Backbone bond lengths (Angstrom), bond angles and torsions (degrees), N, CA, C in turn:
res aa  C-N    CA-C-N  psi(-1)  N-CA   C-N-CA  omega(-1)  CA-C   N-CA-C  phi
1 X - - - 1.495 - - 1.470 111.91 -
2 X 1.288 114.83 148.86 1.498 121.01 -179.97 1.554 109.39 -109.43
3 X 1.326 115.94 145.06 1.458 121.03 174.97 1.507 106.64 -81.88
4 X 1.325 119.98 95.09 1.472 121.34 -173.14 1.513 114.02 -58.73
5 X 1.365 117.64 -32.36 1.447 120.24 179.38 1.498 114.99 -64.41
6 X 1.300 115.78 -18.79 1.464 120.67 179.03 1.546 111.69 -94.02
7 X 1.346 118.04 -8.02 1.439 120.23 -179.29 1.540 112.08 -80.15
8 X 1.331 114.09 128.10 1.497 117.62 -179.75 1.506 110.97 -61.73
9 X 1.321 117.67 -35.95 1.492 121.11 -179.91 1.514 109.19 -61.36
10 X 1.293 117.35 -36.61 1.474 120.51 179.72 1.519 110.29 -70.18
11 X 1.355 116.60 -46.70 1.467 121.43 178.59 1.525 111.79 -60.04
12 X 1.304 118.11 -47.15 1.433 121.32 -177.14 1.566 110.02 -66.73
13 X 1.313 116.26 -39.18 1.460 116.94 -179.24 1.553 112.24 -72.40
14 X 1.330 115.62 -29.53 1.480 121.07 174.72 1.549 109.45 -65.14
15 X 1.297 117.47 -47.97 1.444 119.51 179.56 1.538 111.91 -65.74
16 X 1.363 115.42 -36.53 1.443 118.65 175.86 1.482 112.55 -62.82
17 X 1.309 116.28 -36.53 1.491 121.85 175.94 1.543 110.33 -59.18
18 X 1.312 116.90 -46.90 1.470 118.06 179.77 1.511 112.36 -64.39
19 X 1.304 115.36 -30.87 1.492 119.56 176.74 1.552 110.86 -67.55
20 X 1.328 114.09 -40.89 1.509 118.79 176.37 1.526 109.65 -62.95
21 X 1.308 118.46 -42.38 1.496 120.35 175.85 1.517 110.67 -57.90
22 X 1.310 117.28 -45.78 1.420 121.78 -178.06 1.547 112.11 -62.74
23 X 1.315 114.39 -47.69 1.471 118.81 -175.84 1.512 113.17 -68.35
24 X 1.361 114.64 -34.75 1.457 118.19 179.32 1.479 115.54 -76.04
25 X 1.327 115.83 -12.64 1.487 120.50 176.47 1.500 109.97 -64.47
26 X 1.305 119.53 -24.30 1.456 122.30 179.53 1.545 111.72 -91.91
27 X 1.277 120.60 -0.02 1.448 123.65 178.80 1.552 107.52 -68.69
28 X 1.296 118.57 157.73 1.463 121.04 178.69 1.538 112.60 -57.15
29 X 1.314 118.00 142.33 1.452 120.55 -176.76 1.553 111.88 -59.80
30 X 1.326 116.80 -32.70 1.440 119.33 -178.15 1.562 111.71 -70.54
31 X 1.309 117.95 -5.76 1.465 122.48 176.37 1.502 111.83 -98.72
32 X 1.332 117.04 6.77 1.486 120.54 -179.62 1.452 113.17 -53.74
33 X 1.355 120.18 -40.04 1.461 122.98 -179.00 1.536 110.04 -99.94
34 X 1.295 116.65 6.73 1.454 119.70 179.95 1.507 111.34 -105.99
35 X 1.313 114.33 -115.89 1.489 119.35 -175.43 1.510 112.68 -64.62
36 X 1.355 117.33 -32.10 1.465 118.38 179.04 1.526 111.00 -61.57
37 X 1.302 116.36 -47.33 1.457 121.55 179.32 1.521 111.25 -64.63
38 X 1.320 115.57 -42.37 1.477 118.61 178.63 1.505 113.05 -61.63
39 X 1.299 117.52 -44.98 1.460 123.09 178.43 1.514 111.23 -62.57
40 X 1.279 117.34 -44.24 1.481 119.74 -178.74 1.525 110.42 -67.44
41 X 1.338 117.83 -42.30 1.468 119.89 -179.01 1.519 109.55 -64.41
42 X 1.293 118.95 -44.08 1.462 121.17 -177.66 1.562 110.53 -69.30
43 X 1.361 115.89 -33.43 1.487 115.72 177.97 1.500 110.41 -71.26
44 X 1.302 119.92 -35.97 1.466 123.23 176.78 1.538 111.07 -64.90
45 X 1.309 113.07 -34.14 1.510 121.50 -178.07 1.557 111.94 -59.37
46 X 1.329 118.01 -34.52 1.452 118.47 -175.26 1.550 112.83 -66.62
47 X 1.359 117.93 -57.34 1.497 116.08 179.64 1.529 110.99 -68.15
48 X 1.296 116.87 -29.02 1.479 119.76 -179.47 1.532 111.00 -66.44
49 X 1.289 118.22 -41.87 1.468 122.56 178.96 1.516 112.14 -71.14
50 X 1.300 117.20 -32.59 1.463 121.32 174.36 1.531 108.49 -65.85
51 X 1.304 117.39 -45.21 1.429 121.38 179.53 1.512 113.08 -65.60
52 X 1.315 117.32 -46.12 1.463 120.92 179.71 1.528 110.75 -65.26
53 X 1.298 116.01 -42.47 1.498 121.39 -178.16 1.546 109.47 -63.75
54 X 1.312 115.47 -36.18 1.470 117.38 -176.55 1.544 112.47 -67.07
55 X 1.317 115.86 -18.31 1.484 118.48 179.91 1.515 111.97 -85.71
56 X 1.291 118.45 -6.75 1.480 122.66 179.73 1.518 107.95 -71.55
57 X 1.340 114.30 153.68 1.436 120.40 -177.17 1.528 114.19 -88.44
58 X 1.295 116.95 -5.31 1.467 118.72 176.13 1.530 111.45 -130.36
59 X 1.274 114.19 147.85 1.498 119.43 177.02 1.471 112.15 -64.06
60 X 1.338 115.88 -29.11 1.471 118.48 179.89 1.570 109.03 -65.52
61 X 1.314 118.03 -40.12 1.477 120.34 176.97 1.517 110.07 -68.53
62 X 1.329 114.81 -41.84 1.511 116.93 178.18 1.483 110.28 -61.01
63 X 1.306 118.80 -41.09 1.490 123.72 -179.87 1.511 108.39 -58.75
64 X 1.324 119.88 -39.45 1.466 122.28 -178.76 1.521 110.21 -63.52
65 X 1.377 117.27 -42.19 1.449 119.37 177.66 1.508 112.94 -66.83
66 X 1.350 116.65 -35.92 1.492 119.58 176.28 1.529 109.80 -65.09
67 X 1.332 115.75 -34.10 1.499 116.52 179.30 1.520 109.72 -67.92
68 X 1.330 117.85 -36.60 1.448 122.38 175.55 1.512 110.17 -62.03
69 X 1.310 116.87 -45.07 1.470 121.62 177.07 1.530 113.24 -58.50
70 X 1.302 117.50 -41.81 1.459 123.40 173.70 1.512 111.27 -60.25
71 X 1.305 116.08 -44.81 1.500 120.89 177.44 1.522 109.52 -59.33
72 X 1.306 116.91 -40.98 1.519 118.18 178.20 1.502 111.37 -65.50
73 X 1.329 116.08 -31.89 1.490 119.34 177.81 1.546 110.07 -65.20
74 X 1.295 116.11 -42.37 1.467 117.05 178.78 1.524 111.61 -71.04
75 X 1.329 117.64 -30.00 1.436 119.96 174.49 1.541 110.42 -64.45
76 X 1.351 117.55 -41.95 1.447 121.83 177.02 1.532 109.52 -62.54
77 X 1.298 118.16 -44.19 1.481 119.31 -179.61 1.534 110.25 -55.22
78 X 1.315 116.18 -47.68 1.476 122.28 -179.88 1.528 109.79 -58.87
79 X 1.358 115.07 -46.54 1.475 118.89 -178.61 1.479 113.67 -67.42
80 X 1.303 117.14 -33.97 1.485 119.91 177.54 1.523 109.38 -66.95
81 X 1.317 115.88 -42.14 1.480 117.82 179.89 1.528 110.96 -65.22
82 X 1.336 116.94 -38.12 1.479 119.12 176.74 1.504 109.92 -65.92
83 X 1.359 117.79 -42.45 1.490 120.76 178.31 1.509 110.32 -59.14
84 X 1.312 117.39 -40.42 1.420 121.21 175.42 1.552 114.70 -64.11
85 X 1.310 114.85 -42.43 1.475 120.75 177.23 1.537 109.70 -60.43
86 X 1.347 116.98 -33.10 1.446 121.65 -179.75 1.496 113.16 -83.99
87 X 1.322 117.71 -3.50 1.458 123.25 179.37 1.487 116.06 83.17
88 X 1.332 117.35 13.27 1.467 121.39 179.79 1.539 113.04 -80.22
89 X 1.286 117.05 -16.46 1.499 122.55 -175.49 1.511 110.02 -127.69
90 X 1.327 116.04 135.74 1.458 121.32 173.58 1.527 106.36 -74.58
91 X 1.355 116.37 150.15 1.436 120.84 -178.88 1.516 115.24 -55.90
92 X 1.391 114.38 -40.18 1.496 115.99 -178.71 1.537 110.08 -69.56
93 X 1.310 119.50 -32.44 1.470 122.01 174.42 1.514 111.19 -66.82
94 X 1.326 116.45 -41.45 1.451 121.15 178.43 1.509 108.55 -61.25
95 X 1.302 119.32 -51.31 1.448 123.74 -174.86 1.542 110.23 -60.09
96 X 1.325 114.85 -44.05 1.474 119.56 179.55 1.535 111.89 -63.00
97 X 1.335 118.00 -44.38 1.458 123.66 179.83 1.569 108.90 -64.86
98 X 1.328 118.12 -45.36 1.390 120.55 -176.97 1.543 112.13 -66.54
99 X 1.341 116.48 -33.26 1.460 120.12 176.81 1.497 112.16 -65.80
100 X 1.401 114.64 -44.01 1.429 118.66 179.71 1.533 111.33 -67.94
101 X 1.282 115.32 -40.07 1.471 119.84 177.74 1.525 113.18 -60.83
102 X 1.306 115.53 -43.45 1.479 122.61 178.27 1.491 111.06 -59.39
103 X 1.335 114.56 -43.29 1.450 120.54 176.85 1.531 112.81 -60.77
104 X 1.311 116.83 -44.03 1.424 121.83 178.51 1.528 112.21 -64.76
105 X 1.303 117.42 -45.21 1.466 122.31 179.64 1.569 108.49 -61.33
106 X 1.291 117.16 -43.63 1.479 120.15 179.30 1.527 110.85 -63.52
107 X 1.314 115.96 -41.29 1.452 117.33 -179.43 1.493 114.31 -67.67
108 X 1.356 115.21 -38.93 1.482 119.99 177.66 1.545 109.32 -65.67
109 X 1.359 116.19 -40.91 1.464 120.40 179.02 1.520 111.11 -62.65
110 X 1.328 118.35 -43.87 1.415 122.98 179.82 1.549 109.50 -65.91
111 X 1.278 118.66 -43.47 1.463 121.53 179.78 1.519 108.04 -63.53
112 X 1.305 117.71 -42.79 1.459 121.31 -177.70 1.540 109.63 -64.57
113 X 1.335 117.02 -42.26 1.432 117.80 179.84 1.554 114.32 -69.64
114 X 1.302 116.43 -18.29 1.444 120.11 177.55 1.528 115.14 -90.35
115 X 1.386 115.33 -8.02 1.489 119.05 175.69 1.520 107.97 -64.98
116 X 1.271 117.40 136.96 1.432 123.32 177.34 1.565 105.76 -87.32
117 X 1.348 115.64 112.22 1.451 120.44 -179.58 1.494 108.15 -106.55
118 X 1.292 117.25 120.95 1.449 122.50 176.42 1.503 110.58 -87.09
119 X 1.292 117.42 129.59 1.486 123.34 174.97 1.512 108.01 -81.22
120 X 1.292 118.27 137.80 1.443 122.77 178.41 1.517 108.79 -104.26
């Protein structure tokens, strides 16, 4: 088992999540149950899946949760681009968020590829 609170990928994704919450607070109110909700849920999913996966007794199980976290990252990327297309995000905010998200996805992918998975 891994101590998720010590993992840099968990810390970075947690801070990224708070940034998503802050930025979506300025989205139109009628998007509260639309893209705002989707972005927030997907951003919470990344650190949550890292934490849940770290409690598993095998690296194979942990790897599956990391894969889900990566999928949530790509979901966020798509939603951010749509939010930008709709004029909800300034370009500089979009670029900053996408840069941070790409870094998180790469770090999770690297961490996942370095897990030693035993075949049964």
